C-alpha positions as CSV (number, residue, x, y, z in Angstrom):
1,M,88.4,96.3,95.3
2,K,86.9,93.2,93.7
3,T,86.0,90.1,96.0
4,I,86.1,86.6,95.6
5,F,84.5,83.4,97.9
6,I,86.5,80.3,97.8
7,T,85.0,77.0,99.3
8,G,87.6,74.4,100.4
9,A,90.7,77.2,101.2
10,S,92.6,75.5,103.9
11,T,95.2,73.8,101.9
12,G,96.1,73.4,98.1
13,L,94.5,74.8,95.2
14,G,92.1,76.9,97.6
15,K,94.6,78.1,99.8
16,A,97.1,79.2,96.8
17,T,94.0,80.7,95.2
18,A,93.1,82.8,98.4
19,Q,96.9,83.9,98.3
20,L,97.2,84.9,94.7
21,F,94.1,86.9,94.4
22,Q,94.8,88.7,97.6
23,S,98.3,89.6,96.3
24,H,96.6,90.8,93.4
25,G,94.6,93.3,95.4
26,W,91.3,91.0,96.0
27,K,89.2,90.9,99.5
28,V,88.7,87.0,99.9
29,Y,86.8,85.1,101.8
30,A,88.3,82.0,102.6
31,T,86.0,79.7,103.9
32,M,86.8,76.1,105.2
33,R,85.5,73.4,107.4
34,N,88.2,73.7,110.0
35,T,89.3,77.5,110.5
36,E,92.4,76.2,112.3
37,K,94.1,75.4,109.2
38,G,93.6,78.8,107.9
39,E,95.8,81.0,110.6
40,E,98.1,81.4,107.8
41,L,95.4,83.3,105.6
42,A,93.9,84.9,108.4
43,T,97.1,86.9,108.9
44,L,96.9,88.8,105.3
45,E,95.3,92.0,104.7
46,N,91.9,91.6,103.0
47,V,91.5,88.1,103.6
48,T,88.6,86.8,106.0
49,V,88.8,83.2,107.0
50,M,85.2,81.7,107.7
51,E,83.8,78.1,108.9
52,L,81.8,76.4,106.3
53,D,80.9,73.0,105.0
54,V,79.6,72.6,101.8
55,T,77.4,69.5,102.8
56,N,75.6,71.7,105.5
57,P,72.4,74.0,103.2
58,K,71.9,75.9,106.7
59,Q,75.5,76.8,107.1
60,I,75.5,78.0,103.3
61,N,72.8,80.2,103.2
62,E,74.0,82.0,107.0
63,V,77.7,82.2,105.7
64,V,76.6,83.7,102.4
65,G,74.1,85.9,104.0
66,K,76.5,87.2,106.0
67,V,79.1,88.1,103.1
68,I,77.0,89.5,101.1
69,A,75.7,91.9,103.9
70,E,79.0,93.6,104.4
71,S,80.7,93.0,100.6
72,D,79.9,93.2,97.0
73,V,81.0,89.7,95.8
74,D,82.5,89.7,92.0
75,V,83.2,85.8,92.1
76,V,82.6,82.4,93.7
77,F,85.0,80.0,93.3
78,N,83.6,76.6,94.5
79,N,86.6,74.5,95.2
80,A,85.6,72.0,98.1
81,G,86.3,68.6,97.3
82,Y,88.2,65.4,97.6
83,G,89.0,62.1,95.8
84,L,87.7,59.1,96.2
85,A,89.9,55.8,94.2
86,G,89.2,51.9,93.7
87,P,86.9,49.9,91.9
88,L,83.4,50.3,92.5
89,E,82.6,47.0,94.0
90,G,85.0,48.0,96.9
91,I,83.3,51.3,97.4
92,Q,80.8,51.6,100.2
93,D,77.5,53.5,99.6
94,E,78.0,55.8,102.5
95,Q,81.6,56.8,100.4
96,M,79.5,57.3,97.6
97,V,76.6,59.5,99.2
98,E,79.4,61.5,100.8
99,L,81.7,62.3,97.8
100,L,78.7,63.1,95.9
101,N,77.1,65.4,98.4
102,T,80.7,67.5,98.9
103,N,82.0,67.5,95.2
104,L,78.9,67.8,93.3
105,L,75.8,69.0,95.6
106,G,78.4,71.1,97.2
107,V,78.9,73.0,94.4
108,I,75.5,73.5,93.6
109,R,74.1,74.3,97.1
110,V,76.8,77.2,97.3
111,T,75.8,78.7,93.9
112,K,72.4,78.3,94.3
113,A,72.9,80.7,97.4
114,F,74.3,83.4,95.6
115,I,72.0,83.7,92.3
116,P,69.7,85.3,94.0
117,Y,72.2,88.2,95.0
118,F,74.1,88.2,91.4
119,R,70.7,88.1,89.9
120,E,69.8,91.1,91.4
121,K,73.0,93.1,90.7
122,R,73.1,91.5,87.2
123,G,76.5,90.6,87.2
124,G,78.8,87.9,88.7
125,L,80.5,85.0,88.2
126,F,80.9,81.2,89.5
127,I,84.1,79.0,88.9
128,A,84.3,75.5,89.9
129,T,87.1,73.2,90.2
130,T,86.3,70.2,88.1
131,S,89.1,67.8,86.9
132,L,90.5,65.9,84.1
133,A,88.5,63.3,85.5
134,G,85.2,65.1,84.3
135,L,86.5,65.3,80.8
136,I,88.2,61.9,80.3
137,P,87.4,58.5,82.1
138,V,90.2,58.1,84.7
139,P,90.5,54.8,85.6
140,F,89.5,53.1,88.9
141,N,87.6,56.3,90.0
142,S,84.2,56.0,88.7
143,I,82.5,57.6,91.6
144,Y,85.0,60.5,91.4
145,N,84.6,60.7,88.0
146,A,80.9,61.0,88.3
147,S,80.9,63.9,90.7
148,K,83.2,65.6,88.4
149,T,81.8,64.9,85.0
150,G,78.7,66.0,86.8
151,V,79.7,69.8,87.5
152,E,80.9,69.8,83.9
153,G,77.7,69.0,82.8
154,W,75.6,71.1,85.2
155,S,77.8,73.7,84.4
156,E,77.1,74.0,80.8
157,G,73.4,73.7,81.5
158,M,73.7,76.6,83.8
159,V,74.8,78.8,81.4
160,F,71.4,79.3,80.1
161,E,69.6,80.5,82.8
162,L,72.4,82.8,84.4
163,G,73.3,84.2,81.3
164,L,69.8,85.9,81.0
165,F,71.3,88.1,84.0
166,N,74.5,88.8,82.9
167,I,76.0,85.9,85.3
168,G,78.6,83.7,84.2
169,I,80.1,80.2,84.7
170,K,83.1,78.6,84.2
171,T,85.1,75.4,85.4
172,V,88.9,74.5,85.7
173,A,90.0,71.2,84.9
174,P,93.2,70.1,86.6
175,G,95.0,66.8,86.2
176,I,97.4,65.8,89.2
177,I,98.2,68.3,91.5
178,K,101.3,68.3,93.8
179,S,99.0,69.3,97.1
180,N,97.4,67.7,99.8
181,F,94.9,66.5,97.5
182,R,96.6,63.6,96.7
183,E,97.3,62.5,100.2
184,N,93.7,63.0,101.0
185,V,92.3,60.6,98.3
186,K,90.4,57.8,100.0
187,I,91.1,54.5,98.3
188,A,88.7,51.2,98.1
189,L,90.6,48.2,97.4
190,V,89.5,44.8,96.5
191,E,92.3,42.3,96.0
192,D,91.3,40.9,92.5
193,Y,91.4,44.5,91.0
194,M,95.0,45.3,92.7
195,G,97.3,44.8,89.4
196,G,94.6,46.8,87.5
197,F,94.2,49.5,89.8
198,Q,98.1,50.2,90.0
199,K,98.6,49.7,86.1
200,G,95.8,52.2,85.9
201,M,97.3,54.8,88.2
202,K,100.7,54.4,86.5
203,A,98.9,54.7,82.8
204,M,97.6,58.3,83.9
205,A,100.5,59.6,85.6
206,F,103.1,61.7,84.3
207,D,104.9,62.8,87.4
208,S,107.1,65.1,85.5
209,F,104.1,67.2,84.3
210,F,102.5,67.4,87.8
211,S,101.4,71.1,88.4
212,T,101.6,73.0,91.9
213,S,98.7,74.6,93.6
214,E,99.9,77.8,92.5
215,E,100.2,76.8,88.9
216,I,96.6,76.1,89.1
217,A,95.7,79.2,90.9
218,T,96.7,81.4,87.8
219,V,94.5,79.5,85.7
220,V,91.6,80.5,88.3
221,L,92.9,84.0,88.0
222,E,92.7,83.8,84.1
223,A,88.9,82.7,84.3
224,A,87.9,85.3,86.7
225,T,89.3,87.9,85.0
226,D,90.0,87.5,81.2
227,G,86.1,88.4,80.3
228,R,85.8,85.6,77.8
229,K,82.9,83.4,77.8
230,Q,84.9,80.2,77.9
231,L,83.5,77.5,79.7
232,T,86.1,74.9,80.6
233,Y,90.0,75.7,81.3
234,V,92.0,72.6,81.1
235,A,94.8,73.2,83.8
236,G,97.8,71.9,84.0
237,L,100.5,70.2,81.3
238,D,99.5,66.6,82.4
239,A,95.7,67.3,81.7
240,Q,96.3,69.0,79.0
241,K,98.5,66.0,77.7
242,H,95.6,63.5,78.1
243,Y,92.7,65.8,76.8
244,D,94.8,66.6,73.8
245,K,95.1,62.5,73.1
246,R,91.5,62.5,73.5
247,L,90.5,65.2,71.1
248,E,93.0,63.1,68.7
249,L,91.7,60.0,68.9
250,G,87.8,60.5,69.9
251,R,85.9,58.6,72.8
252,E,85.8,55.4,71.9
253,D,89.2,54.8,70.5
254,Y,90.8,56.6,73.4
255,I,88.9,54.5,75.9
256,A,90.5,51.5,73.9
257,Y,93.9,53.2,74.3
258,L,93.4,53.1,77.8
259,R,92.2,49.5,78.0
260,E,94.8,48.2,76.2
261,Q,97.1,49.8,78.6
262,I,95.2,48.5,81.6
263,V,92.8,45.8,81.6
264,E,93.9,43.7,79.2
265,K,97.5,43.8,80.5
266,V,95.9,42.7,84.1
267,G,97.3,39.3,85.3
């Protein structure tokens, strides 16, 4: 029986992924900050719910140590994270630190904790949830963009050192998911930017294309089982639509395309 370790599994994509892998016969370690939210998952066979805050290095090491002592882990899915939207001018320093601590450093910490184990067994796979925001600029999401771009760049860099020991690393980059993620996004606004912010969100939004958590979870399963060396999986029709446009236009022209719809129409 294969085993997956998941962070941020209380709701949304993390929960859907835990359920999907369990239904495919995997043993699942579903971790979350508040285990009360994992009561439904805990009723499933071969699912273990554990408390884990990815901003707490000591707890990460303790939990990982416990898991690898009792199971042979095959895949680590770094999914914990949240959104922070609004112009930089309105974002507090504590908000920036908290977001990067969770979205970027949390991924790095959990990965680092598992590397010695995967290195010793000469195998394993890390998958991280990034975002369309890690591939192209999402307006009025500069800090969130930085966190997800950071995970994409860091993952690409890790290919070389992990590859020495037959350890894989991949990212799954969804667009907007119909889940609690949208409700949990923190928004910092400055009045002068309101028009631009609203136009920016409208420019990036294609409601008819939004994916469900379950749909994106199938991409995670694909990434975990297809055996390919592919680094990034663009997930969801909305993400693919924007990413294709970016590839079509190129970096500068795509930025100009978005700017025309947003910044130059403010007022």
